[in-house]
Each structure stands twice: as structure tokens, then as C-alpha cells.
N, C-alpha and C positions, 0 to 999 in steps of 0.2 A: 789136669781137671782139678777143679775145687772141690772141696767139701759138697758144699751146696750145688754143684751140677752133678755130681754123682747120684746123691739124695733124690735130684727132679728127675734123673734119667730111671732110676728105680721104680722111682713111683709111675711115670709113665709105662713102663715096661709092664707094671703091676697092672695099669688100666689096661692096655692092649690085651696083653694077656685075660684079663675078664672078660673083653668084648669079644673076644676069639672065642673062650670056652661059651659065652652065651650064644652064638652065632650071631652075633648082631651086623647088619649090614646098612650099606649106604644105598638108599634107596631112593635119593633123586639130590641133582645135582644142578645149580643155577645161580639166578643174580637177580638181586631186587630192581625192580624198573628206574624206581625214583632216587638210587644211589648207584648200581651199578656195582654194588655190594654181592661179591661171590658167599654162595652158603652150600651146605650139605645135609640134607635130610638123612638120619639115621635113626633106625627102627629100635624100638624097646624091647628090653628081655621081660619087661612086666605086662606091657598089656599092647593093643594097636597103636598106640601113640608114636609119634615122630616127631624127635627131638632135631632143633635147628641148630646147626653149628657154624655160624658166620666166619668168615677171614676177616680180619681184621689187622690188616697189614702184616706181621710176621706173628702175628698171636691169632689164638682161634677162641671164639667164647660158645659156649654152649646155653640154651634155655631150661636145661636140666637141673633138679635141684643141687646137685654138685657141684656142677657149673658155675651155676649164679653164684655159689658162697666164695667161687676162687679156686674149687680143688681139680685137680688132672682126672677128668671124668673119663669113663670109658669112649664116649662119644666122640669126646675131643682126639683121644689116642688113637681112635681107629682112623678119623679124618687124617690126622696130622701120619699117620702111617702110609695111609693111601696117597697123599701131596708127597710123601719121600721115595715111595715105589713110582709114582707115576715122573716124578722128575728123573730116577735112573736110569728106567727106561727110554726117556727123551733124550739122555744124555749118550747115550749107547746107539742110540737111530742116528745121533747126531755123527758121531765118530763111524760108523759104518758107510754113512753118504761119503763122509769127507775123505772113506779109505776109497770108496768106489770113485771118487770124482778123481783121484790122485794119480790113479791105476789105468783108467779108463773116462775120461772126460766126455767124450762123445756117446756113452751109456746113460747119461742123465737126460730123462725126458723131456721131450720139450711141449709144456701145457696144452694142452686141449679143451675146444669147449665143445657143448653137444647144442646143436641148434635141433630145435622142433619148427617144421612147417610142412606147408602140404605135402611135399614128398614124401615126408617122414623123419625122422632123426638122421641125422650124418653129423661127423666131425669135420672142424674147420680150425683155422688156425685165427 
């Protein structure tokens, strides 16, 4: 790791520690209809404001004062941590599924759909 990467990681860890200490939460997840750009709404520690953290390719942009100044803010750090955790969970689930399929291919369920008609709901393929 370069010195710059070490410093960036330390800044991220400090921002994440502040976010957790102040009980910040991700209160919304969505995508803008016009662009499809994903965003997260993160609570504020000071008031009822919700800051918007946009996913811009491999970077995150926050509309808080620190984020707009280009600093690693606690809102971006919280979202970054969330994305990392979700990615790790998805990889673990993929590994588990691959293991099950290798051991027992017939154990994998066939997708089913639920149909509603005048006789009530029932499963069909």
C-alpha cells in the first residue's frame, strides 16, 4: 500500500467511526428515474435532514457540506461500508449455492410462479 492509500483508509475509518458513534442510518435506497443512478439516503446527526449519497461509477458523492468539499464524510463512509458488507454477503451466498449444486444438483429448486384466478392461488410451472 502506498502512503496515500494508507492515509485514505485511515480517513475512511475515522469517518465510519463517527457515523457509527452518531448512530447514522441508511434510511432510503433507490434510483433516479431519469438517469437510473443509484442513491442512498443517510440520516443526519444534527437534525431531521437526510443527505443523499449518489453512486457515481466507482465513487460516491454526498450533498453534505464536507462531501461537497471533496472530503470523506461520514455519510459516504457509511454507504461504502454498507456496499462492502452487501458484496461480501452476496459472495458468501454464491459460494454456498455453488457448494450445494456441486454436492446435490437435484436439490436446487425449480422456479415456480404464483397464479391467481377465480379458483384461488396455486403454483404452476
